[in-house]
C-alpha positions as CSV (number, residue, x, y, z in Angstrom):
1,M,0.0,0.0,0.0
2,Q,2.8,2.4,0.9
3,E,4.4,1.8,-2.5
4,L,1.1,2.6,-4.3
5,V,0.8,5.8,-2.3
6,Q,4.4,6.7,-3.2
7,K,3.8,6.1,-6.9
8,F,0.7,8.2,-6.8
9,D,2.5,10.9,-5.0
10,V,5.3,11.0,-7.6
11,R,2.8,11.0,-10.5
12,I,0.7,13.9,-9.1
13,I,3.8,15.9,-8.3
14,E,5.1,15.3,-11.9
15,F,1.7,16.3,-13.3
16,F,1.8,19.6,-11.2
17,R,5.3,20.4,-12.4
18,R,4.3,19.8,-16.1
19,R,1.2,21.9,-15.8
20,E,1.9,24.7,-13.3
21,V,2.5,27.4,-15.8
22,T,-0.4,26.4,-18.0
23,I,-2.8,26.2,-15.1
24,S,-1.5,29.6,-13.8
25,R,-1.9,31.2,-17.2
26,I,-5.5,29.9,-17.6
27,A,-6.4,30.9,-14.0
28,I,-5.3,34.5,-14.6
29,F,-7.0,34.6,-18.0
30,V,-10.3,33.3,-16.6
31,V,-10.4,35.8,-13.7
32,Y,-9.3,38.9,-15.7
33,F,-11.1,38.2,-18.9
34,W,-14.4,37.2,-17.1
35,F,-14.4,40.1,-14.6
36,G,-13.3,42.6,-17.3
37,L,-16.0,41.5,-19.6
38,L,-18.6,41.7,-16.9
39,K,-17.5,45.3,-16.4
40,L,-17.6,46.1,-20.1
41,I,-21.2,44.8,-20.4
42,G,-22.3,46.6,-17.2
43,M,-22.9,43.5,-15.1
44,S,-20.1,43.7,-12.6
45,P,-21.0,43.8,-8.9
46,A,-17.7,45.7,-8.4
47,T,-18.8,48.8,-10.3
48,P,-19.9,50.8,-7.2
49,L,-16.6,50.0,-5.4
50,V,-14.7,51.2,-8.5
51,Q,-16.8,54.3,-8.8
52,I,-16.3,55.3,-5.2
53,L,-12.5,54.7,-5.4
54,F,-12.4,56.7,-8.7
55,E,-14.1,59.6,-7.0
56,K,-11.7,59.6,-4.1
57,T,-8.5,59.3,-6.2
58,I,-8.5,59.7,-10.0
59,N,-11.4,61.9,-11.0
60,F,-9.6,63.6,-13.9
61,M,-11.7,62.1,-16.6
62,P,-15.4,61.0,-16.9
63,F,-16.0,57.9,-14.9
64,G,-17.5,56.1,-17.9
65,T,-14.4,56.6,-20.0
66,F,-12.1,55.5,-17.1
67,Y,-14.3,52.5,-16.4
68,T,-14.4,51.3,-20.0
69,L,-10.6,51.6,-20.3
70,F,-10.1,49.9,-16.9
71,S,-12.4,47.1,-18.0
72,F,-10.7,46.7,-21.3
73,L,-7.3,46.6,-19.5
74,E,-8.6,43.6,-17.5
75,V,-9.6,41.8,-20.6
76,V,-6.2,42.5,-22.2
77,I,-4.3,41.3,-19.2
78,G,-6.2,38.1,-19.3
79,V,-5.6,37.5,-23.0
80,F,-1.9,38.5,-22.7
81,F,-1.3,35.8,-20.1
82,L,-2.5,33.2,-22.6
83,V,-0.2,34.3,-25.4
84,R,3.4,33.2,-25.2
85,G,5.8,36.1,-25.6
86,L,3.4,38.6,-24.0
87,E,4.0,37.5,-20.4
88,R,6.4,40.5,-19.6
89,I,3.8,43.0,-20.8
90,A,1.0,41.1,-19.0
91,I,3.0,41.1,-15.7
92,V,3.7,44.9,-16.0
93,L,0.0,45.6,-16.7
94,L,-1.0,43.2,-13.9
95,G,1.3,45.1,-11.5
96,F,-0.3,48.4,-12.4
97,H,-3.8,46.9,-12.1
98,L,-3.2,45.3,-8.7
99,A,-1.6,48.5,-7.4
100,T,-4.9,50.3,-8.1
101,T,-7.2,47.5,-6.9
102,I,-5.6,47.3,-3.4
103,L,-6.3,51.0,-2.8
104,P,-9.8,50.5,-1.3
105,L,-8.3,48.7,1.6
106,F,-6.7,52.0,2.6
107,F,-9.0,54.6,1.1
108,M,-12.3,53.0,1.9
109,P,-11.8,51.0,5.1
110,Q,-15.5,51.4,5.9
111,L,-16.3,49.3,2.9
112,T,-13.4,46.8,3.1
113,W,-13.0,46.1,6.8
114,Q,-15.6,45.0,9.5
115,V,-13.0,45.5,12.2
116,F,-9.2,45.2,12.3
117,L,-8.0,42.1,10.3
118,V,-11.6,41.1,9.5
119,P,-12.4,42.0,5.9
120,T,-15.9,42.5,4.5
121,L,-16.8,40.6,1.4
122,E,-15.3,43.4,-0.7
123,G,-12.1,43.2,1.4
124,Q,-11.9,39.5,0.8
125,Y,-12.4,40.0,-2.9
126,I,-9.4,42.4,-2.9
127,I,-7.1,40.3,-0.6
128,K,-7.6,37.2,-2.7
129,N,-5.5,39.0,-5.3
130,I,-2.5,37.5,-3.5
131,L,-3.3,34.3,-5.4
132,I,-3.2,36.1,-8.7
133,I,0.3,37.4,-7.7
134,A,1.4,33.9,-6.9
135,C,0.2,32.6,-10.3
136,A,2.0,35.5,-12.0
137,V,5.2,34.6,-10.2
138,V,4.9,31.1,-11.5
139,V,4.4,32.3,-15.1
140,G,7.2,34.9,-14.7
141,S,9.6,32.4,-13.3
142,R,9.6,30.5,-16.6
143,I,10.2,33.5,-18.9
144,T,13.4,33.2,-20.7
145,P,15.7,36.1,-19.7
146,K,16.5,38.5,-22.5
147,S,20.1,38.5,-23.5
148,S,22.0,41.6,-22.5
149,V,23.1,43.7,-25.5
150,N,26.8,44.8,-25.4
């Protein structure tokens, strides 16, 4: 029995190692494409949160314009994670996007925290982005470094 468990253990670990980047790419694609598309078609439950944050921070263009661009950016990030060769761009865009999406934790604590260290549903939605960062690290760790030009 122990030998059977050990063989299964080896096989599952080998499977994970062969698929980690592909699964990470697909996971990021699904989240970003889906949520971005929901924003583009006006069906995202995150719209009020984005609008309040927009009013507290950016507010230098019409919200509709910003929201459309922001939504499209999410779709693009998702697609770029699927396309080999666009990972670097996807990771840079992801960094920008995540830097903005974490802001409600600081600028809107009444909406993101029940009490210290107890997030609301919105706060949990934001904090889970740590998983997206982890997937991006997996993808980024397999990018071939560019040769230095002398």
